[in-house]
C-alpha positions as CSV (number, residue, x, y, z in Angstrom):
1,M,-8.9,10.8,-9.9
2,T,-6.2,12.0,-7.0
3,P,-6.3,9.1,-4.7
4,T,-6.5,10.1,-1.4
5,G,-7.7,8.1,2.3
6,L,-6.4,4.3,2.7
7,Y,-5.0,2.0,0.4
8,V,-4.5,-1.7,1.0
9,P,-2.2,-3.3,-1.6
10,L,-4.2,-6.6,-0.3
11,I,-1.7,-10.1,0.1
12,T,-2.6,-12.8,-1.7
13,P,-3.7,-16.1,0.4
14,F,-2.9,-19.2,-0.2
15,D,-4.4,-22.0,0.8
16,T,-2.9,-25.7,1.8
17,R,-1.9,-27.3,-1.6
18,G,0.0,-23.9,-2.3
19,E,-3.4,-22.6,-4.8
20,I,-5.0,-19.3,-4.7
21,D,-7.9,-18.8,-1.7
22,Q,-10.2,-17.0,-4.1
23,E,-12.6,-17.5,-1.2
24,A,-10.3,-16.1,1.1
25,L,-9.1,-13.4,-1.0
26,T,-13.0,-12.3,-1.5
27,R,-13.4,-12.4,2.0
28,L,-10.8,-10.0,2.6
29,A,-10.9,-7.4,0.3
30,D,-14.5,-7.1,1.8
31,Q,-13.5,-7.1,5.2
32,V,-10.6,-4.2,5.0
33,L,-13.5,-2.0,2.6
34,A,-16.0,-2.1,5.4
35,D,-13.6,-1.9,8.3
36,G,-12.6,1.9,6.7
37,A,-10.0,1.4,3.6
38,D,-11.0,3.9,0.8
39,G,-9.4,1.5,-1.6
40,L,-7.5,-1.6,-2.4
41,V,-4.0,-2.2,-4.8
42,A,-4.2,-5.6,-6.1
43,L,-0.4,-7.3,-7.6
44,G,1.5,-4.9,-5.0
45,T,4.9,-5.9,-3.6
46,T,2.3,-7.3,-0.9
47,G,0.6,-9.3,-3.1
48,E,3.3,-11.1,-4.4
49,P,3.0,-10.7,-7.9
50,H,6.6,-12.0,-8.8
51,A,5.2,-15.7,-7.7
52,L,1.7,-15.3,-9.7
53,S,1.5,-16.7,-13.0
54,A,-0.4,-14.7,-15.2
55,A,-3.2,-16.5,-15.1
56,E,-3.3,-16.1,-11.2
57,Q,-2.6,-12.5,-11.5
58,R,-6.2,-12.3,-13.8
59,T,-7.9,-13.8,-11.2
60,V,-7.0,-11.9,-8.6
61,L,-7.5,-8.3,-10.3
62,D,-11.4,-9.9,-11.2
63,I,-11.7,-10.6,-7.6
64,V,-10.2,-7.7,-6.1
65,G,-11.8,-5.4,-9.1
66,A,-15.5,-6.5,-8.1
67,A,-15.0,-6.6,-4.3
68,C,-14.1,-2.3,-4.9
69,R,-17.1,-2.0,-7.4
70,R,-18.9,-3.4,-4.8
71,H,-17.7,-1.4,-1.9
72,H,-17.8,1.9,-4.6
73,A,-13.8,2.2,-3.6
74,G,-10.6,2.6,-5.6
75,F,-9.0,0.3,-6.9
76,M,-5.0,0.7,-8.4
77,V,-2.6,-2.2,-10.0
78,G,0.5,-2.7,-9.4
79,A,1.8,-2.0,-12.9
80,H,5.0,-1.0,-14.4
81,T,5.5,-1.9,-18.0
82,A,4.1,-0.2,-21.1
83,E,2.7,-3.8,-22.0
84,E,0.7,-4.4,-18.1
85,L,-0.3,-0.9,-18.4
86,R,-1.7,-1.4,-22.1
87,A,-3.4,-4.9,-20.3
88,L,-5.4,-2.3,-18.2
89,A,-7.3,-0.5,-21.2
90,G,-10.0,-3.1,-21.1
91,R,-9.8,-3.8,-17.3
92,P,-13.5,-2.2,-15.4
93,G,-12.7,0.1,-12.4
94,V,-9.6,1.0,-12.3
95,T,-9.0,4.3,-10.4
96,A,-4.9,4.1,-10.8
97,A,-1.7,1.8,-11.9
98,L,1.0,1.8,-9.3
99,C,4.4,2.3,-11.3
100,L,7.5,1.6,-9.9
101,V,10.5,4.0,-10.9
102,P,12.2,1.7,-12.4
103,P,15.1,-0.4,-10.0
104,F,18.2,-1.7,-9.9
105,L,19.7,0.1,-13.0
106,R,20.1,3.8,-11.1
107,P,19.7,5.5,-14.6
108,G,19.3,8.7,-13.1
109,E,16.3,11.4,-12.6
110,E,16.4,12.6,-16.6
111,A,15.8,8.7,-17.3
112,V,13.7,8.3,-14.3
113,L,11.3,11.6,-15.9
114,T,11.6,10.6,-19.2
115,H,9.9,6.8,-18.3
116,F,7.5,8.5,-17.2
117,V,6.5,10.8,-19.7
118,R,6.6,7.6,-22.1
119,L,4.1,5.5,-19.6
120,A,2.0,8.2,-19.0
121,Q,1.3,9.0,-22.9
122,L,0.7,5.3,-23.6
123,S,-1.3,4.2,-20.1
124,P,-5.1,4.4,-20.4
125,V,-5.5,5.1,-16.3
126,P,-3.5,7.9,-14.0
127,L,-0.2,6.9,-12.9
128,V,1.2,6.9,-8.9
129,A,4.7,6.9,-8.8
130,Y,6.1,4.2,-6.5
131,H,9.2,6.2,-5.3
132,V,11.1,3.1,-2.4
133,P,15.0,4.2,-3.2
134,Y,16.4,1.4,-1.0
135,R,14.9,-1.2,-3.2
136,T,15.5,0.4,-6.9
137,G,18.8,1.9,-5.7
138,Q,17.4,5.4,-7.5
139,A,17.0,8.3,-5.1
140,L,15.0,10.9,-6.6
141,S,15.3,14.5,-5.0
142,A,12.1,16.9,-4.6
143,G,12.6,18.6,-7.6
144,A,12.4,15.5,-9.5
145,L,9.5,14.1,-8.0
146,R,8.2,17.7,-8.2
147,R,8.9,17.4,-12.5
148,V,7.4,14.2,-12.2
149,A,4.0,15.3,-10.5
150,D,3.8,18.1,-13.1
151,L,3.0,15.5,-16.5
152,P,-0.5,15.5,-17.1
153,Q,-1.2,11.7,-15.8
154,V,0.5,11.1,-13.2
155,V,-1.6,12.0,-9.8
156,G,0.5,10.7,-7.2
157,V,3.1,9.2,-5.0
158,K,3.9,6.5,-2.8
159,H,6.7,7.7,-0.5
160,A,8.6,5.1,1.0
161,V,12.3,6.5,1.6
162,G,12.9,4.7,4.7
163,G,12.4,7.6,7.0
164,I,11.9,11.8,6.0
165,D,14.7,12.9,4.9
166,A,15.2,16.7,3.8
167,D,13.8,15.9,0.2
168,T,10.8,14.8,2.4
169,I,10.6,18.0,3.9
170,A,11.7,19.9,0.8
171,L,8.7,18.3,-1.4
172,F,6.0,18.6,1.3
173,A,7.5,22.4,1.5
174,D,5.5,23.2,-1.8
175,L,3.1,20.6,-2.9
176,P,2.1,20.6,-6.8
177,P,-1.4,21.3,-6.7
178,D,-3.8,17.6,-7.1
179,F,-0.7,15.7,-6.3
180,A,-1.2,12.8,-3.4
181,V,1.5,12.2,-1.9
182,L,0.6,8.7,0.1
183,G,2.8,7.0,2.6
184,G,4.3,3.8,1.9
185,E,7.0,3.5,4.8
186,D,3.8,2.1,7.0
187,A,5.9,2.9,11.0
188,Y,6.2,6.3,9.3
189,L,2.7,7.5,8.6
190,S,2.2,9.4,11.5
191,P,4.2,11.7,11.0
192,L,4.0,11.7,7.0
193,L,0.2,12.7,7.7
194,A,1.5,15.1,10.0
195,L,3.4,17.2,7.1
196,G,0.6,16.7,5.0
197,A,0.2,13.4,3.2
198,A,-3.0,12.6,1.5
199,G,-3.2,9.1,2.6
200,G,-1.2,5.6,2.6
201,I,-0.6,2.4,1.0
202,L,0.1,0.4,3.9
203,A,0.0,-3.3,4.1
204,S,0.0,-2.9,7.8
205,A,-3.6,-2.4,7.7
206,H,-4.8,-5.9,7.0
207,L,-4.6,-5.6,10.3
208,A,-6.1,-2.5,12.6
209,T,-8.1,-1.6,9.3
210,A,-10.4,1.3,11.4
211,D,-7.5,2.5,13.2
212,Y,-5.5,3.0,10.2
213,A,-8.5,4.5,8.6
214,A,-9.1,6.6,12.1
215,L,-5.6,8.0,12.1
216,V,-5.9,9.7,8.3
217,A,-9.1,11.1,9.2
218,A,-7.7,12.8,12.3
219,W,-5.0,14.2,11.0
220,R,-6.9,15.5,8.0
221,D,-9.3,16.9,10.3
222,G,-6.9,18.6,13.2
223,D,-7.7,16.2,15.9
224,L,-3.7,16.4,16.7
225,A,-5.4,14.5,20.4
226,R,-6.8,11.6,19.0
227,A,-3.7,11.9,15.8
228,R,-1.0,11.2,18.0
229,P,-1.4,8.9,20.6
230,L,-2.9,6.8,17.5
231,G,-0.2,7.5,15.5
232,H,2.5,6.2,18.3
233,R,0.1,3.0,18.8
234,L,0.0,2.1,15.3
235,A,3.9,2.6,14.8
236,T,4.3,0.0,17.1
237,L,2.1,-2.3,15.4
238,S,3.8,-1.8,12.1
239,A,7.1,-2.0,13.3
240,A,6.2,-5.7,14.4
241,L,4.2,-6.6,11.0
242,F,7.6,-5.3,9.1
243,A,10.0,-7.4,11.4
244,E,10.6,-9.8,8.6
245,P,10.4,-9.3,4.7
246,N,6.5,-8.3,4.3
247,P,4.3,-9.9,3.9
248,V,5.6,-12.9,5.5
249,V,4.3,-12.1,9.3
250,V,1.2,-10.1,8.1
251,K,0.2,-13.6,6.7
252,A,1.5,-15.6,9.7
253,V,-1.3,-13.1,12.0
254,L,-3.5,-13.5,9.4
255,H,-3.8,-17.3,9.5
256,A,-3.4,-17.1,13.7
257,Q,-7.0,-15.0,13.8
258,G,-8.0,-17.7,11.0
259,R,-8.5,-15.0,8.0
260,I,-6.6,-17.0,5.7
261,P,-6.2,-20.6,5.2
262,S,-2.5,-21.0,5.2
263,P,0.6,-18.4,6.5
264,A,2.6,-19.6,3.5
265,P,4.1,-17.1,0.8
266,R,5.6,-18.9,-2.0
267,P,9.1,-18.6,-2.8
268,P,11.9,-17.5,-2.5
269,L,9.8,-15.9,0.8
270,L,10.6,-18.0,4.3
271,P,7.3,-17.9,6.2
272,A,7.8,-16.0,9.6
273,T,9.3,-17.1,12.6
274,A,7.2,-18.1,15.5
275,E,8.7,-15.0,17.7
276,A,7.7,-12.8,15.3
277,T,4.5,-13.7,14.6
278,A,3.6,-13.8,18.3
279,R,5.0,-10.5,18.8
280,A,2.9,-9.1,15.7
281,L,-0.1,-11.0,17.2
282,A,0.1,-9.7,20.6
283,C,0.4,-6.3,19.4
284,A,-2.4,-6.5,17.4
285,E,-4.4,-8.0,20.3
286,Q,-3.2,-4.4,21.9
287,M,-4.8,-2.8,19.2
288,A,-8.2,-4.5,19.7
289,G,-7.8,-3.9,23.2
290,S,-7.9,-0.2,22.9
291,R,-9.9,-0.2,20.6
292,A,-12.8,-2.5,22.5
293,G,-12.0,-0.3,25.7
294,G,-12.3,3.5,23.7
295,R,-15.8,1.9,23.0
296,A,-16.8,1.0,26.4
297,A,-15.3,4.5,28.0
């Protein structure tokens, strides 16, 4: 299954004691799917998996997986090692694993390719490579990404290179068949869709989910009159939500809207500042206002 459309990498909501709020996570998963998301990502970076115990990670997977089954939606799981991938074999409904390019070591393109060959051979589910070079330290050329795409079990890439560079243009100029490029740099979603991206994995889409889904659909349908202004408005919202380390501003806005019980992340992250929260909340309210105005018209 080639993943397309809008995927939301869910936060992990905590209660006032710092424990996972399972009811809030269930409501959040159901709401974004009902509002137009095509799938969810569990244990992505936005979900703070580094701060969750193994038992907590299983709880998140159970809740998010159940929501995806209820809504017949895609279910992607952050899994980066052979052990984590093998563990998905007994988990129902997983449609893909989101696998990070090896971070920190900067092993080179050949080593990255070998890494994905090995993971693809043992994974019980298709893989989506997560390419985020400003975090991993490992750049990949368009040619290297095509070689990764040629692996039978690799069905897509989360493209988060910090912008649109020459390799981005070269990749879209000759996309491999049955291979999905999913925008992972929220503010750049609209231009990536214009180039031919199949969708996006967007933390920003916890807010204004229907608008992000509409943006994907507008570019897919060639509705430029709708896509361009909507893309500009959503880029402003995304920039506000990423003004401080993800997902702290997203959590703060969700809390302000009454959708989660606490805005707190777990260490080493700090809660969002009041200033960043206010700016992002104002952007979210403007999006809601423009949506209501459009319906009234």
